N, C-alpha and C positions, 0 to 999 in steps of 0.2 A: 549442448543446447537441446532443449526439449523440443520434440517434433509433435506438438499438440495443437489442438484448436485454441482460439482465442479465450473462451471461458475458463478452460483448465489453467491456461497461462495466467489469466487474471487472478485466479485464486492462488496460484503458486507464488506470485509476486506479492500478493496480499499476506501470505503466511510468512514469507521472508521478511517482509516489512514489519509484521508484528514481533518477530524474534529480535530484529535490529532495534526496534523501539524498547523492548524490554531490556536490552543490553546497553541502552543509553546512546546508541549510534544514530543520532537524529538525522544527520544529512543522508545517511545510507537508507534509513527508514523512509524518508520522504521520497527518495529516488525510487524505491521499490514500490511504494504506494502509488506514486505517479505512473509507473509502468502498469500497475494493476488497473488504474483508471483508463489508460489507453486501451488495454486489451479488452476491458469490460465494455467500453464504448464500442469497439470493433464488434464485440459479441452482441451487441444490443441488449445488455444486461444492466438495466437501470439500477437495480438494487445492488449489484456488485459495485457499480461505479460509485453510488452514494456511500456505500460502506467505506471504500478506499478514501474518498474525499473527507469523510468524517474522521478517518484516522490520521489523514494529513493535518486536520485541525487540531487533533489531540497531540500530535508531535509538536506542533507550534505552540501549543499551550504548555507542554512540558518543558519545552526549550525556554520559553519566556519566564517561567516559574522557577527554572533551575532544578526541576525535579529529576532525580536520577531513576 
């Protein structure tokens, strides 16, 4: 477990979500991006929160279009 502040954890979960998205692991990607949202909110980083929320939307688009 990382012993870091909220903003680095938000970014770490975002990077993990991006890797999962590129591998087509949509459920895992959504979970990672959602964790990123939670840590970004705790860090009061609106930009990081919006980035993760946007990526959740991208995952949902990929899932609905059957994109790998």
